[in-house]
N, CA, C and O atoms as a GROMACS GRO file, in nm:
protein
  508
    1MET      N    1  -1.329  -1.316  -2.225
    1MET     CA    2  -1.224  -1.302  -2.126
    1MET      C    3  -1.149  -1.172  -2.150
    1MET      O    4  -1.120  -1.135  -2.264
    2ILE      N    5  -1.117  -1.103  -2.042
    2ILE     CA    6  -1.043  -0.978  -2.049
    2ILE      C    7  -0.894  -1.010  -2.053
    2ILE      O    8  -0.846  -1.094  -1.977
    3LYS      N    9  -0.821  -0.944  -2.142
    3LYS     CA   10  -0.677  -0.967  -2.154
    3LYS      C   11  -0.605  -0.912  -2.030
    3LYS      O   12  -0.650  -0.814  -1.970
    4PRO      N   13  -0.493  -0.976  -1.991
    4PRO     CA   14  -0.414  -0.924  -1.880
    4PRO      C   15  -0.356  -0.786  -1.914
    4PRO      O   16  -0.344  -0.750  -2.030
    5ILE      N   17  -0.321  -0.712  -1.810
    5ILE     CA   18  -0.253  -0.584  -1.831
    5ILE      C   19  -0.115  -0.616  -1.888
    5ILE      O   20  -0.042  -0.696  -1.829
    6PRO      N   21  -0.076  -0.555  -2.001
    6PRO     CA   22   0.055  -0.586  -2.061
    6PRO      C   23   0.170  -0.550  -1.966
    6PRO      O   24   0.163  -0.451  -1.894
    7LYS      N   25   0.276  -0.632  -1.968
    7LYS     CA   26   0.392  -0.609  -1.881
    7LYS      C   27   0.455  -0.472  -1.903
    7LYS      O   28   0.507  -0.412  -1.809
    8LYS      N   29   0.450  -0.421  -2.025
    8LYS     CA   30   0.509  -0.289  -2.050
    8LYS      C   31   0.434  -0.177  -1.978
    8LYS      O   32   0.486  -0.067  -1.962
    9MET      N   33   0.311  -0.206  -1.934
    9MET     CA   34   0.233  -0.109  -1.855
    9MET      C   35   0.254  -0.128  -1.705
    9MET      O   36   0.197  -0.055  -1.625
   10LEU      N   37   0.337  -0.225  -1.668
   10LEU     CA   38   0.363  -0.258  -1.528
   10LEU      C   39   0.513  -0.247  -1.501
   10LEU      O   40   0.580  -0.348  -1.480
   11PRO      N   41   0.567  -0.123  -1.502
   11PRO     CA   42   0.713  -0.106  -1.498
   11PRO      C   43   0.777  -0.105  -1.360
   11PRO      O   44   0.900  -0.101  -1.350
   12ASN      N   45   0.699  -0.109  -1.255
   12ASN     CA   46   0.754  -0.090  -1.120
   12ASN      C   47   0.771  -0.220  -1.044
   12ASN      O   48   0.714  -0.324  -1.080
   13SER      N   49   0.852  -0.212  -0.939
   13SER     CA   50   0.862  -0.320  -0.840
   13SER      C   51   0.864  -0.254  -0.703
   13SER      O   52   0.898  -0.136  -0.690
   14ALA      N   53   0.826  -0.330  -0.602
   14ALA     CA   54   0.818  -0.277  -0.466
   14ALA      C   55   0.833  -0.393  -0.369
   14ALA      O   56   0.824  -0.509  -0.408
   15ASN      N   57   0.856  -0.361  -0.243
   15ASN     CA   58   0.863  -0.463  -0.138
   15ASN      C   59   0.734  -0.460  -0.057
   15ASN      O   60   0.685  -0.354  -0.020
   16TYR      N   61   0.681  -0.578  -0.030
   16TYR     CA   62   0.555  -0.594   0.042
   16TYR      C   63   0.582  -0.667   0.173
   16TYR      O   64   0.641  -0.775   0.174
   17TYR      N   65   0.539  -0.606   0.283
   17TYR     CA   66   0.549  -0.666   0.416
   17TYR      C   67   0.407  -0.688   0.467
   17TYR      O   68   0.338  -0.593   0.504
   18GLU      N   69   0.363  -0.813   0.467
   18GLU     CA   70   0.226  -0.843   0.507
   18GLU      C   71   0.206  -0.818   0.655
   18GLU      O   72   0.285  -0.862   0.738
   19TYR      N   73   0.098  -0.747   0.688
   19TYR     CA   74   0.063  -0.719   0.827
   19TYR      C   75   0.031  -0.850   0.896
   19TYR      O   76  -0.046  -0.931   0.845
   20ASN      N   77   0.092  -0.870   1.013
   20ASN     CA   78   0.072  -0.995   1.086
   20ASN      C   79  -0.026  -0.974   1.201
   20ASN      O   80  -0.130  -1.038   1.205
   21ALA      N   81   0.006  -0.886   1.292
   21ALA     CA   82  -0.083  -0.861   1.405
   21ALA      C   83  -0.025  -0.752   1.492
   21ALA      O   84   0.092  -0.717   1.482
   22ASP      N   85  -0.109  -0.701   1.578
   22ASP     CA   86  -0.063  -0.609   1.681
   22ASP      C   87  -0.066  -0.688   1.810
   22ASP      O   88  -0.172  -0.711   1.868
   23ALA      N   89   0.051  -0.729   1.855
   23ALA     CA   90   0.062  -0.816   1.972
   23ALA      C   91   0.070  -0.738   2.102
   23ALA      O   92   0.115  -0.790   2.204
   24GLY      N   93   0.026  -0.614   2.100
   24GLY     CA   94   0.032  -0.532   2.220
   24GLY      C   95   0.161  -0.454   2.232
   24GLY      O   96   0.171  -0.361   2.312
   25GLU      N   97   0.258  -0.490   2.153
   25GLU     CA   98   0.387  -0.419   2.153
   25GLU      C   99   0.412  -0.353   2.018
   25GLU      O  100   0.526  -0.324   1.982
   26GLY      N  101   0.306  -0.330   1.946
   26GLY     CA  102   0.318  -0.268   1.814
   26GLY      C  103   0.290  -0.369   1.704
   26GLY      O  104   0.281  -0.489   1.728
   27SER      N  105   0.276  -0.318   1.584
   27SER     CA  106   0.246  -0.402   1.469
   27SER      C  107   0.365  -0.489   1.432
   27SER      O  108   0.480  -0.447   1.445
   28THR      N  109   0.336  -0.609   1.386
   28THR     CA  110   0.441  -0.696   1.335
   28THR      C  111   0.408  -0.733   1.190
   28THR      O  112   0.292  -0.732   1.148
   29PHE      N  113   0.513  -0.766   1.116
   29PHE     CA  114   0.498  -0.794   0.974
   29PHE      C  115   0.571  -0.923   0.940
   29PHE      O  116   0.670  -0.958   1.004
   30LYS      N  117   0.520  -0.992   0.839
   30LYS     CA  118   0.586  -1.113   0.791
   30LYS      C  119   0.705  -1.073   0.705
   30LYS      O  120   0.728  -0.955   0.681
   31SER      N  121   0.780  -1.172   0.659
   31SER     CA  122   0.899  -1.147   0.577
   31SER      C  123   0.863  -1.074   0.449
   31SER      O  124   0.750  -1.082   0.399
   32VAL      N  125   0.961  -1.004   0.397
   32VAL     CA  126   0.942  -0.923   0.276
   32VAL      C  127   0.917  -1.012   0.155
   32VAL      O  128   0.976  -1.119   0.141
   33VAL      N  129   0.828  -0.965   0.068
   33VAL     CA  130   0.801  -1.028  -0.061
   33VAL      C  131   0.820  -0.919  -0.166
   33VAL      O  132   0.767  -0.809  -0.152
   34THR      N  133   0.895  -0.950  -0.270
   34THR     CA  134   0.914  -0.853  -0.378
   34THR      C  135   0.800  -0.863  -0.477
   34THR      O  136   0.769  -0.971  -0.528
   35LEU      N  137   0.737  -0.749  -0.503
   35LEU     CA  138   0.633  -0.741  -0.605
   35LEU      C  139   0.698  -0.690  -0.733
   35LEU      O  140   0.763  -0.585  -0.732
   36ALA      N  141   0.681  -0.762  -0.842
   36ALA     CA  142   0.738  -0.721  -0.970
   36ALA      C  143   0.626  -0.708  -1.073
   36ALA      O  144   0.520  -0.768  -1.059
   37ASN      N  145   0.653  -0.629  -1.176
   37ASN     CA  146   0.555  -0.604  -1.283
   37ASN      C  147   0.424  -0.546  -1.226
   37ASN      O  148   0.315  -0.598  -1.250
   38VAL      N  149   0.440  -0.439  -1.149
   38VAL     CA  150   0.325  -0.366  -1.094
   38VAL      C  151   0.333  -0.222  -1.143
   38VAL      O  152   0.434  -0.180  -1.198
   39LYS      N  153   0.226  -0.148  -1.124
   39LYS     CA  154   0.223  -0.005  -1.158
   39LYS      C  155   0.186   0.070  -1.033
   39LYS      O  156   0.086   0.039  -0.968
   40ILE      N  157   0.267   0.170  -0.997
   40ILE     CA  158   0.236   0.254  -0.882
   40ILE      C  159   0.222   0.398  -0.930
   40ILE      O  160   0.317   0.458  -0.980
   41ASP      N  161   0.101   0.451  -0.915
   41ASP     CA  162   0.073   0.592  -0.948
   41ASP      C  163   0.073   0.671  -0.819
   41ASP      O  164  -0.012   0.651  -0.732
   42GLU      N  165   0.170   0.761  -0.808
   42GLU     CA  166   0.180   0.841  -0.687
   42GLU      C  167   0.108   0.973  -0.707
   42GLU      O  168   0.166   1.071  -0.755
   43GLN      N  169  -0.017   0.976  -0.671
   43GLN     CA  170  -0.093   1.099  -0.667
   43GLN      C  171  -0.202   1.084  -0.562
   43GLN      O  172  -0.256   0.976  -0.540
   44LYS      N  173  -0.232   1.194  -0.500
   44LYS     CA  174  -0.324   1.192  -0.387
   44LYS      C  175  -0.466   1.156  -0.433
   44LYS      O  176  -0.512   1.198  -0.539
   45GLN      N  177  -0.532   1.077  -0.350
   45GLN     CA  178  -0.672   1.040  -0.371
   45GLN      C  179  -0.753   1.111  -0.262
   45GLN      O  180  -0.721   1.101  -0.144
   46PHE      N  181  -0.857   1.182  -0.304
   46PHE     CA  182  -0.935   1.262  -0.210
   46PHE      C  183  -1.075   1.206  -0.192
   46PHE      O  184  -1.130   1.142  -0.282
   47ASN      N  185  -1.132   1.231  -0.075
   47ASN     CA  186  -1.272   1.204  -0.047
   47ASN      C  187  -1.334   1.339  -0.015
   47ASN      O  188  -1.289   1.408   0.077
   48TYR      N  189  -1.437   1.376  -0.088
   48TYR     CA  190  -1.503   1.505  -0.069
   48TYR      C  191  -1.633   1.485   0.008
   48TYR      O  192  -1.710   1.394  -0.020
   49SER      N  193  -1.656   1.574   0.105
   49SER     CA  194  -1.779   1.570   0.183
   49SER      C  195  -1.818   1.713   0.216
   49SER      O  196  -1.752   1.808   0.175
   50SER      N  197  -1.925   1.728   0.291
   50SER     CA  198  -1.970   1.862   0.330
   50SER      C  199  -1.871   1.928   0.424
   50SER      O  200  -1.874   2.050   0.441
   51ASN      N  201  -1.782   1.850   0.487
   51ASN     CA  202  -1.680   1.904   0.576
   51ASN      C  203  -1.552   1.943   0.503
   51ASN      O  204  -1.457   1.990   0.566
   52GLY      N  205  -1.549   1.926   0.374
   52GLY     CA  206  -1.429   1.959   0.297
   52GLY      C  207  -1.374   1.835   0.231
   52GLY      O  208  -1.447   1.740   0.202
   53ARG      N  209  -1.245   1.835   0.208
   53ARG     CA  210  -1.183   1.719   0.146
   53ARG      C  211  -1.081   1.655   0.240
   53ARG      O  212  -1.020   1.723   0.323
   54GLU      N  213  -1.066   1.526   0.226
   54GLU     CA  214  -0.974   1.449   0.309
   54GLU      C  215  -0.887   1.364   0.217
   54GLU      O  216  -0.937   1.305   0.121
   55ILE      N  217  -0.759   1.358   0.247
   55ILE     CA  218  -0.670   1.270   0.171
   55ILE      C  219  -0.692   1.128   0.222
   55ILE      O  220  -0.666   1.099   0.339
   56VAL      N  221  -0.738   1.040   0.134
   56VAL     CA  222  -0.759   0.901   0.173
   56VAL      C  223  -0.646   0.811   0.124
   56VAL      O  224  -0.634   0.697   0.168
   57GLY      N  225  -0.564   0.863   0.033
   57GLY     CA  226  -0.452   0.785  -0.018
   57GLY      C  227  -0.351   0.873  -0.087
   57GLY      O  228  -0.384   0.982  -0.136
   58ASN      N  229  -0.227   0.826  -0.092
   58ASN     CA  230  -0.120   0.900  -0.159
   58ASN      C  231  -0.074   0.831  -0.287
   58ASN      O  232   0.001   0.889  -0.365
   59ALA      N  233  -0.119   0.707  -0.309
   59ALA     CA  234  -0.078   0.633  -0.428
   59ALA      C  235  -0.175   0.518  -0.453
   59ALA      O  236  -0.250   0.477  -0.364
   60MET      N  237  -0.172   0.469  -0.578
   60MET     CA  238  -0.251   0.352  -0.616
   60MET      C  239  -0.156   0.251  -0.677
   60MET      O  240  -0.078   0.284  -0.767
   61LEU      N  241  -0.162   0.127  -0.628
   61LEU     CA  242  -0.080   0.019  -0.682
   61LEU      C  243  -0.170  -0.073  -0.763
   61LEU      O  244  -0.274  -0.119  -0.714
   62TYR      N  245  -0.131  -0.100  -0.887
   62TYR     CA  246  -0.206  -0.190  -0.975
   62TYR      C  247  -0.130  -0.322  -0.984
   62TYR      O  248  -0.012  -0.323  -1.020
   63TYR      N  249  -0.196  -0.431  -0.953
   63TYR     CA  250  -0.136  -0.564  -0.953
   63TYR      C  251  -0.220  -0.654  -1.042
   63TYR      O  252  -0.334  -0.685  -1.010
   64ASP      N  253  -0.162  -0.696  -1.155
   64ASP     CA  254  -0.231  -0.783  -1.249
   64ASP      C  255  -0.220  -0.928  -1.202
   64ASP      O  256  -0.111  -0.972  -1.164
   65CYS      N  257  -0.329  -1.001  -1.202
   65CYS     CA  258  -0.330  -1.138  -1.150
   65CYS      C  259  -0.261  -1.238  -1.242
   65CYS      O  260  -0.243  -1.354  -1.204
   66VAL      N  261  -0.222  -1.196  -1.364
   66VAL     CA  262  -0.149  -1.284  -1.455
   66VAL      C  263  -0.003  -1.241  -1.465
   66VAL      O  264   0.087  -1.324  -1.445
   67ASN      N  265   0.022  -1.115  -1.495
   67ASN     CA  266   0.158  -1.069  -1.525
   67ASN      C  267   0.238  -1.016  -1.406
   67ASN      O  268   0.360  -1.008  -1.414
   68SER      N  269   0.171  -0.980  -1.299
   68SER     CA  270   0.244  -0.934  -1.180
   68SER      C  271   0.290  -1.054  -1.099
   68SER      O  272   0.230  -1.162  -1.106
   69ILE      N  273   0.396  -1.034  -1.021
   69ILE     CA  274   0.456  -1.144  -0.944
   69ILE      C  275   0.467  -1.103  -0.798
   69ILE      O  276   0.502  -0.989  -0.767
   70GLY      N  277   0.438  -1.197  -0.706
   70GLY     CA  278   0.466  -1.174  -0.564
   70GLY      C  279   0.352  -1.207  -0.471
   70GLY      O  280   0.375  -1.268  -0.366
   71LEU      N  281   0.230  -1.169  -0.504
   71LEU     CA  282   0.118  -1.194  -0.413
   71LEU      C  283   0.057  -1.331  -0.440
   71LEU      O  284   0.050  -1.375  -0.555
   72VAL      N  285   0.013  -1.397  -0.335
   72VAL     CA  286  -0.061  -1.522  -0.351
   72VAL      C  287  -0.208  -1.504  -0.316
   72VAL      O  288  -0.290  -1.592  -0.341
   73ASP      N  289  -0.240  -1.389  -0.257
   73ASP     CA  290  -0.378  -1.358  -0.219
   73ASP      C  291  -0.394  -1.207  -0.213
   73ASP      O  292  -0.297  -1.133  -0.229
   74LYS      N  293  -0.515  -1.162  -0.192
   74LYS     CA  294  -0.543  -1.019  -0.178
   74LYS      C  295  -0.459  -0.962  -0.064
   74LYS      O  296  -0.450  -1.023   0.042
   75PRO      N  297  -0.398  -0.843  -0.085
   75PRO     CA  298  -0.318  -0.782   0.023
   75PRO      C  299  -0.404  -0.748   0.145
   75PRO      O  300  -0.522  -0.717   0.133
   76ILE      N  301  -0.342  -0.755   0.260
   76ILE     CA  302  -0.411  -0.729   0.386
   76ILE      C  303  -0.395  -0.581   0.422
   76ILE      O  304  -0.287  -0.524   0.411
   77ASN      N  305  -0.504  -0.520   0.466
   77ASN     CA  306  -0.498  -0.380   0.512
   77ASN      C  307  -0.394  -0.367   0.622
   77ASN      O  308  -0.376  -0.457   0.704
   78GLU      N  309  -0.326  -0.252   0.624
   78GLU     CA  310  -0.220  -0.215   0.718
   78GLU      C  311  -0.085  -0.279   0.685
   78GLU      O  312   0.013  -0.257   0.757
   79SER      N  313  -0.079  -0.358   0.576
   79SER     CA  314   0.050  -0.410   0.531
   79SER      C  315   0.133  -0.294   0.477
   79SER      O  316   0.079  -0.192   0.434
   80LYS      N  317   0.267  -0.311   0.479
   80LYS     CA  318   0.358  -0.207   0.432
   80LYS      C  319   0.401  -0.234   0.288
   80LYS      O  320   0.422  -0.349   0.249
   81ILE      N  321   0.414  -0.127   0.212
   81ILE     CA  322   0.471  -0.130   0.077
   81ILE      C  323   0.587  -0.030   0.076
   81ILE      O  324   0.567   0.088   0.104
   82LEU      N  325   0.706  -0.077   0.042
   82LEU     CA  326   0.821   0.013   0.026
   82LEU      C  327   0.846   0.033  -0.122
   82LEU      O  328   0.867  -0.063  -0.196
   83PHE      N  329   0.843   0.159  -0.164
   83PHE     CA  330   0.863   0.194  -0.304
   83PHE      C  331   0.946   0.320  -0.312
   83PHE      O  332   0.906   0.425  -0.262
   84GLU      N  333   1.061   0.310  -0.375
   84GLU     CA  334   1.151   0.424  -0.394
   84GLU      C  335   1.173   0.504  -0.266
   84GLU      O  336   1.151   0.625  -0.263
   85ASP      N  337   1.216   0.436  -0.162
   85ASP     CA  338   1.248   0.497  -0.032
   85ASP      C  339   1.129   0.560   0.039
   85ASP      O  340   1.148   0.640   0.130
   86ARG      N  341   1.009   0.525  -0.001
   86ARG     CA  342   0.889   0.573   0.068
   86ARG      C  343   0.813   0.452   0.123
   86ARG      O  344   0.804   0.348   0.057
   87THR      N  345   0.760   0.467   0.243
   87THR     CA  346   0.682   0.360   0.305
   87THR      C  347   0.535   0.397   0.300
   87THR      O  348   0.493   0.502   0.350
   88TYR      N  349   0.458   0.310   0.239
   88TYR     CA  350   0.313   0.325   0.230
   88TYR      C  351   0.248   0.213   0.309
   88TYR      O  352   0.310   0.111   0.338
   89TYR      N  353   0.122   0.232   0.343
   89TYR     CA  354   0.043   0.129   0.409
   89TYR      C  355  -0.082   0.105   0.328
   89TYR      O  356  -0.142   0.199   0.274
   90VAL      N  357  -0.123  -0.022   0.318
   90VAL     CA  358  -0.243  -0.059   0.243
   90VAL      C  359  -0.366  -0.009   0.318
   90VAL      O  360  -0.386  -0.041   0.435
   91VAL      N  361  -0.447   0.070   0.249
   91VAL     CA  362  -0.571   0.123   0.307
   91VAL      C  363  -0.688   0.034   0.267
   91VAL      O  364  -0.768  -0.006   0.352
   92SER      N  365  -0.697   0.001   0.139
   92SER     CA  366  -0.805  -0.084   0.089
   92SER      C  367  -0.763  -0.145  -0.044
   92SER      O  368  -0.672  -0.096  -0.111
   93THR      N  369  -0.832  -0.252  -0.080
   93THR     CA  370  -0.805  -0.321  -0.207
   93THR      C  371  -0.936  -0.347  -0.278
   93THR      O  372  -1.028  -0.406  -0.222
   94ASP      N  373  -0.944  -0.302  -0.403
   94ASP     CA  374  -1.056  -0.336  -0.490
   94ASP      C  375  -1.013  -0.451  -0.579
   94ASP      O  376  -0.906  -0.446  -0.641
   95ILE      N  377  -1.095  -0.554  -0.586
   95ILE     CA  378  -1.068  -0.666  -0.674
   95ILE      C  379  -1.155  -0.647  -0.798
   95ILE      O  380  -1.277  -0.649  -0.789
   96LEU      N  381  -1.091  -0.628  -0.913
   96LEU     CA  382  -1.165  -0.616  -1.038
   96LEU      C  383  -1.166  -0.752  -1.105
   96LEU      O  384  -1.061  -0.815  -1.120
   97ARG      N  385  -1.283  -0.798  -1.145
   97ARG     CA  386  -1.301  -0.935  -1.192
   97ARG      C  387  -1.330  -0.938  -1.342
   97ARG      O  388  -1.380  -0.841  -1.400
   98ASP      N  389  -1.298  -1.051  -1.404
   98ASP     CA  390  -1.327  -1.069  -1.547
   98ASP      C  391  -1.470  -1.120  -1.564
   98ASP      O  392  -1.545  -1.129  -1.467
   99ASN      N  393  -1.506  -1.154  -1.687
   99ASN     CA  394  -1.643  -1.199  -1.716
   99ASN      C  395  -1.678  -1.331  -1.648
   99ASN      O  396  -1.796  -1.361  -1.629
  100SER      N  397  -1.578  -1.409  -1.612
  100SER     CA  398  -1.601  -1.537  -1.544
  100SER      C  399  -1.597  -1.523  -1.392
  100SER      O  400  -1.597  -1.624  -1.321
  101ASN      N  401  -1.592  -1.400  -1.344
  101ASN     CA  402  -1.588  -1.367  -1.202
  101ASN      C  403  -1.456  -1.406  -1.134
  101ASN      O  404  -1.449  -1.416  -1.012
  102ASN      N  405  -1.350  -1.428  -1.214
  102ASN     CA  406  -1.216  -1.453  -1.159
  102ASN      C  407  -1.146  -1.319  -1.139
  102ASN      O  408  -1.169  -1.226  -1.217
  103PRO      N  409  -1.060  -1.306  -1.038
  103PRO     CA  410  -0.987  -1.180  -1.020
  103PRO      C  411  -0.902  -1.148  -1.144
  103PRO      O  412  -0.825  -1.233  -1.190
  104HIS      N  413  -0.915  -1.027  -1.196
  104HIS     CA  414  -0.836  -0.982  -1.310
  104HIS      C  415  -0.715  -0.902  -1.261
  104HIS      O  416  -0.602  -0.928  -1.301
  105HIS      N  417  -0.742  -0.803  -1.174
  105HIS     CA  418  -0.634  -0.726  -1.112
  105HIS      C  419  -0.684  -0.662  -0.984
  105HIS      O  420  -0.804  -0.650  -0.959
  106TYR      N  421  -0.584  -0.622  -0.901
  106TYR     CA  422  -0.614  -0.552  -0.777
  106TYR      C  423  -0.578  -0.405  -0.794
  106TYR      O  424  -0.477  -0.372  -0.855
  107GLU      N  425  -0.661  -0.318  -0.739
  107GLU     CA  426  -0.629  -0.176  -0.727
  107GLU      C  427  -0.615  -0.149  -0.578
  107GLU      O  428  -0.713  -0.151  -0.504
  108ILE      N  429  -0.492  -0.124  -0.536
  108ILE     CA  430  -0.459  -0.116  -0.394
  108ILE      C  431  -0.431   0.028  -0.356
  108ILE      O  432  -0.334   0.088  -0.404
  109LEU      N  433  -0.515   0.085  -0.272
  109LEU     CA  434  -0.498   0.223  -0.226
  109LEU      C  435  -0.394   0.226  -0.115
  109LEU      O  436  -0.404   0.152  -0.017
  110LEU      N  437  -0.294   0.312  -0.132
  110LEU     CA  438  -0.183   0.324  -0.037
  110LEU      C  439  -0.182   0.461   0.027
  110LEU      O  440  -0.220   0.560  -0.037
  111LYS      N  441  -0.139   0.468   0.151
  111LYS     CA  442  -0.130   0.596   0.221
  111LYS      C  443  -0.005   0.598   0.308
  111LYS      O  444   0.034   0.498   0.368
  112TRP      N  445   0.057   0.717   0.313
  112TRP     CA  446   0.168   0.737   0.405
  112TRP      C  447   0.111   0.742   0.544
  112TRP      O  448  -0.001   0.788   0.566
  113LYS      N  449   0.190   0.695   0.640
  113LYS     CA  450   0.156   0.717   0.780
  113LYS      C  451   0.260   0.813   0.834
  113LYS      O  452   0.380   0.788   0.825
  114VAL      N  453   0.214   0.920   0.888
  114VAL     CA  454   0.305   1.017   0.945
  114VAL      C  455   0.321   0.985   1.092
  114VAL      O  456   0.224   0.982   1.168
  115LEU      N  457   0.443   0.961   1.130
  115LEU     CA  458   0.472   0.934   1.270
  115LEU      C  459   0.524   1.061   1.334
  115LEU      O  460   0.622   1.119   1.288
  116ILE      N  461   0.458   1.103   1.437
  116ILE     CA  462   0.501   1.224   1.507
  116ILE      C  463   0.575   1.180   1.632
  116ILE      O  464   0.520   1.116   1.721
  117ILE      N  465   0.699   1.215   1.636
  117ILE     CA  466   0.782   1.181   1.751
  117ILE      C  467   0.820   1.312   1.819
  117ILE      O  468   0.883   1.399   1.759
  118SER      N  469   0.780   1.324   1.942
  118SER     CA  470   0.813   1.447   2.013
  118SER      C  471   0.936   1.423   2.099
  118SER      O  472   0.952   1.318   2.160
  119LYS      N  473   1.019   1.522   2.102
  119LYS     CA  474   1.139   1.516   2.186
  119LYS      C  475   1.122   1.618   2.298
  119LYS      O  476   1.088   1.734   2.273
  120VAL      N  477   1.144   1.574   2.416
  120VAL     CA  478   1.133   1.662   2.530
  120VAL      C  479   1.274   1.693   2.578
  120VAL      O  480   1.353   1.604   2.607
  121LEU      N  481   1.303   1.818   2.584
  121LEU     CA  482   1.434   1.862   2.632
  121LEU      C  483   1.419   1.905   2.776
  121LEU      O  484   1.347   1.999   2.808
  122LEU      N  485   1.488   1.835   2.860
  122LEU     CA  486   1.484   1.870   3.002
  122LEU      C  487   1.608   1.950   3.038
  122LEU      O  488   1.720   1.905   3.018
  123VAL      N  489   1.586   2.064   3.088
  123VAL     CA  490   1.697   2.150   3.125
  123VAL      C  491   1.694   2.166   3.276
  123VAL      O  492   1.593   2.209   3.333
  124GLY      N  493   1.803   2.133   3.341
  124GLY     CA  494   1.810   2.148   3.487
  124GLY      C  495   1.870   2.282   3.523
  124GLY      O  496   1.948   2.341   3.447
  125TRP      N  497   1.834   2.328   3.638
  125TRP     CA  498   1.887   2.455   3.687
  125TRP      C  499   2.029   2.432   3.737
  125TRP      O  500   2.055   2.338   3.812
  126ILE      N  501   2.116   2.515   3.696
  126ILE     CA  502   2.255   2.507   3.744
  126ILE      C  503   2.270   2.611   3.854
  126ILE      O  504   2.237   2.729   3.836
  127ARG      N  505   2.321   2.566   3.969
  127ARG     CA  506   2.336   2.659   4.081
  127ARG      C  507   2.478   2.690   4.105
  127ARG      O  508   2.510   2.767   4.196
   0.00000   0.00000   0.00000
């Protein structure tokens, strides 16, 4: 059996908003759940191809299935994670398993979503 990730290696906490659905009026989320005893590494994750490189994530969240608190199941893609005044969205989750095939920890790839809001200034002619 693989030992759990020690709590001293899981110094962060964050808020998790599980993605509910897009009801045609935008995405909705369930109530906030606080994640405790997690590790969030904020560094860009790249995918390299013949077309160059693409940022696939801005952070990785590590959630130990023994010592971390908050999740009852694997996180759902498009769910929100709030960490230190930054909003991330779950891109993908890798489940790493122990020798008995039980989940040991989750490695959750997070990415910022950039919202572009355009403002149109209408100027009327003054006569």
